[in-house]
C-alpha positions in Angstrom: 11.9 -6.2 9.6 14.9 -4.3 8.1 16.9 -3.1 11.4 19.7 -0.4 11.0 22.2 1.0 13.4 22.5 4.8 12.0 26.1 5.9 11.6 26.3 10.0 11.9 27.2 11.6 8.8 29.2 14.9 8.8 27.5 17.5 11.2 24.0 16.2 10.4 21.4 16.5 13.2 19.2 13.6 13.5 15.8 13.1 15.0 15.7 12.5 18.8 14.6 9.1 18.3 17.6 8.0 16.1 20.1 6.5 18.1 23.8 7.3 16.9 26.1 4.5 17.8 29.1 5.6 15.5 30.4 8.4 13.4 31.8 8.4 9.9 35.2 9.8 9.9 37.1 10.7 6.5 40.4 9.1 6.2 41.6 9.2 2.4 45.1 9.9 1.7 45.1 13.7 2.0 43.4 13.6 5.5 46.3 14.1 7.7 44.7 13.5 11.1 41.5 12.3 12.3 39.3 13.4 15.5 36.6 11.1 16.3 34.4 12.2 19.0 32.7 8.8 19.7 32.8 5.3 18.2 33.8 5.6 14.5 33.6 4.1 11.1 36.8 5.1 9.2 36.0 5.8 5.5 39.3 5.3 3.6 40.5 6.2 0.3 37.8 6.0 -2.6 39.6 6.8 -5.8 37.6 9.2 -7.3 39.7 12.5 -7.2 43.6 12.7 -7.6 45.5 13.2 -4.4 48.4 15.2 -3.4 50.1 12.5 -1.2 51.4 15.0 1.1 50.0 13.4 4.1 53.1 13.0 6.2 51.7 9.5 7.6 52.4 8.5 3.7 56.0 9.3 3.5 57.3 6.0 4.5 54.9 3.9 2.4 56.4 4.1 -1.1 54.4 1.5 -2.8 51.2 3.4 -1.8 52.4 6.8 -3.0 53.7 5.4 -6.4 50.6 3.6 -7.0 48.9 6.1 -8.7 47.7 7.4 -12.3 47.7 10.9 -13.0 47.3 11.4 -9.3 44.3 9.1 -8.8 45.3 6.3 -6.3 45.4 2.7 -7.7 44.1 0.8 -4.5 44.9 -2.8 -3.9 47.8 -2.5 -6.5 50.0 -5.4 -4.9 50.2 -7.3 -1.6 53.0 -5.0 -0.5 50.4 -2.1 -1.1 47.8 -4.0 1.2 50.8 -4.4 3.8 51.4 -0.7 3.8 47.7 0.3 3.8 47.2 -1.5 6.9 50.0 0.1 8.5 49.1 3.5 7.3 45.5 3.1 9.0 47.4 2.0 12.3 49.3 5.2 12.3 46.2 7.3 11.5 44.3 5.8 14.4 47.2 5.3 17.0 46.2 7.8 19.4 42.4 6.9 19.5 40.3 3.7 20.3 40.0 1.2 17.4 37.5 1.9 14.7 34.5 0.0 15.0 34.3 -0.3 11.2 37.0 0.2 8.4 35.3 0.9 5.1 37.7 0.1 2.1 36.9 0.5 -1.8 37.7 -1.6 -4.6 40.5 -1.5 -7.1 40.3 -1.2 -10.8 40.1 -3.7 -13.4 43.2 -2.7 -15.4 45.6 -3.9 -12.8 43.4 -6.3 -10.7 41.4 -7.9 -13.4 39.8 -10.7 -11.3 38.0 -10.6 -7.9 40.3 -13.6 -6.9 43.2 -11.2 -7.5 41.9 -8.8 -5.2 41.0 -11.3 -2.5 44.7 -12.3 -2.6 45.9 -8.8 -1.7 43.0 -8.0 0.4 43.8 -11.1 2.7 47.0 -9.8 3.9 45.4 -6.5 4.9 42.7 -8.4 6.7 45.2 -10.5 8.7 47.3 -7.7 9.8 44.2 -5.3 10.6 42.5 -8.0 12.7 45.5 -9.2 14.5 45.7 -5.5 15.7 42.1 -4.8 16.1 40.0 -8.2 16.4 36.9 -6.4 17.1 37.0 -4.2 14.2 34.6 -4.9 11.1 35.9 -4.3 7.7 33.6 -3.5 4.9 34.0 -3.0 1.2 31.8 -0.4 -0.6 30.6 -0.9 -4.3 31.7 2.1 -6.4 30.7 3.4 -10.0 32.6 6.5 -11.5 36.0 7.9 -11.2 38.2 10.5 -12.8 40.5 7.4 -13.1 41.1 6.3 -16.6 42.1 2.8 -17.9 40.3 0.5 -15.9 36.6 0.3 -13.9 36.0 -0.7 -10.3 35.6 -4.5 -10.0 33.0 -4.3 -7.4 30.1 -2.3 -9.1 27.4 -4.4 -10.9 25.2 -6.8 -9.1 27.1 -9.9 -10.5 30.1 -8.7 -8.7 28.6 -8.9 -5.4 27.7 -12.6 -5.8 31.3 -13.4 -7.1 32.9 -11.4 -3.9 30.1 -13.1 -1.5 31.2 -16.5 -2.8 35.1 -15.7 -2.3 34.6 -14.5 1.0 32.8 -17.5 2.1 35.3 -20.1 0.2 38.2 -18.0 1.8 36.7 -17.8 5.3 37.2 -14.0 5.3 35.7 -11.6 7.8 35.2 -8.9 5.2 31.7 -7.6 4.6 30.1 -5.4 1.9 28.6 -2.1 2.3 25.7 -1.7 -0.4 26.0 1.6 -1.9 22.2 1.6 -3.5 22.8 4.6 -5.7 25.9 3.4 -7.1 24.3 0.3 -8.0 21.9 2.3 -10.1 24.7 4.4 -11.9 26.6 0.8 -12.5 23.5 -0.4 -14.3 22.7 3.0 -16.2 19.4 3.1 -14.3 17.9 6.8 -14.7 15.7 7.0 -11.6 14.7 10.5 -12.6 13.1 9.4 -15.8 11.1 6.4 -14.1 13.5 3.7 -15.4 13.4 1.7 -12.3 12.1 -2.0 -13.8 15.5 -3.4 -13.4 15.8 -2.6 -9.8 13.5 -5.3 -8.6 15.6 -7.8 -10.3 18.8 -6.4 -9.3 17.5 -6.6 -5.6 16.5 -10.1 -6.1 20.1 -11.2 -7.6 21.7 -9.5 -4.4 19.3 -11.2 -1.9 21.1 -14.5 -2.8 24.4 -12.8 -0.9 22.7 -10.6 1.5 24.4 -12.4 4.3 27.7 -10.8 3.1 26.0 -7.1 3.2 26.5 -5.4 6.6 25.9 -1.8 5.6 23.9 0.3 3.5 24.5 3.7 2.1 21.8 6.1 0.6 21.5 9.4 -0.7 19.5 11.5 -3.1 20.4 13.2 -6.3 18.8 16.7 -7.7 18.8 18.4 -11.1 21.0 21.6 -10.7 20.1 24.9 -12.2 22.3 24.0 -15.1 20.4 21.0 -15.9 23.2 18.7 -14.5 22.2 15.5 -12.3 24.3 16.2 -8.7 24.6 13.2 -6.8 24.4 13.4 -2.7 22.3 16.5 -3.0 18.6 16.3 -2.5 16.1 13.5 -1.2 14.5 10.3 -2.5 11.9 12.8 -3.9 14.3 14.4 -6.1 16.0 11.1 -6.7 12.8 9.9 -8.6 11.9 13.3 -10.0 8.6 13.3 -7.7 7.5 10.1 -9.0 5.9 8.9 -5.9 5.2 5.3 -7.6 8.7 4.8 -8.5 9.9 5.8 -4.9 7.5 3.5 -3.4 8.4 0.6 -5.4 12.0 1.1 -4.8 11.6 1.3 -0.9 9.3 -1.8 -1.1 11.9 -3.7 -2.9 14.5 -2.5 -0.5 12.6 -3.6 2.5 12.2 -6.8 1.1 15.9 -7.1 0.4 16.8 -6.9 4.1 13.5 -8.0 5.9 15.6 -10.6 7.9 16.1 -9.1 11.1 19.8 -9.0 10.7 21.1 -5.5 12.4 23.1 -3.5 9.6 24.8 -0.1 9.6 23.3 2.6 7.4 24.8 5.9 6.4 22.7 8.6 4.6 25.4 10.4 2.5 23.6 13.6 2.0 25.6 16.6 1.2 22.6 19.2 1.0 20.3 20.6 3.6 19.6 18.7 6.8 16.0 18.5 5.8 16.9 16.2 2.9 18.5 13.7 5.2 15.2 13.8 7.4 13.0 13.5 4.6 14.9 10.1 3.6 14.5 8.9 7.3 11.0 9.7 7.2 10.6 7.7 3.8 12.5 4.7 5.3 10.3 4.7 8.6 6.9 4.9 6.7 8.3 1.9 4.4 8.7 0.0 7.6 12.5 0.3 8.3 13.4 0.3 12.0 16.5 2.1 13.5 17.7 0.7 17.0 
């Protein structure tokens, strides 16, 4: 049975039978301060938009502020960047309890062309963070899509999950993966709204070979706007599959099989539309056999 701990997302209201053991707290580079009310997952810079870099906590970290392309942060630019990033996080959480989770995001391929290059830089960060916060779990989320020009995220397609998992194991790192399921679909050009979901079963089968490295899951909907554009993080799984119940149920069955190992993972439902859309996703997951503890 797939077992999940739900992480509270923004101000969403959850069913009474869903325990919330942590909340997601935004901590990108333009966030000046945080204010957690409970154990928390720190969602760090994800490099989609350009940033202003006016956060006072960043002023002493010149490597971070200089590492950008037209304002979009260049994550994991160097080992010095990784060192400064660890101290930036310590500054941000200094007056609070240590984060339960720190969620990081991958670099771009134009300056970090290989996963091993990333691991060399990341290891500096892990050593410093876990020395300060030994109980904190660090997770990296797969990404697809950015306003950044010149490179792509190196953790995006399914084969990059496998490569990273192997390097985590061989380097004896504590790092784990947060699997953003819709972003994997985007990375492989899977148009769920047009029923083009045949590849999903194969991708999930591939990722099963490294599921021991996956400790978190992100899930959200997508909806066609009035202008005809497909808007992410809006809607539920019904709109994500354009009301194709067969595709939705096959997706949920494959996702169930992927995580049917009795390992407890965290889940964030990144739904920016109404509360009803989030409840709809929860109900679909429950019906498919997912259990929240």
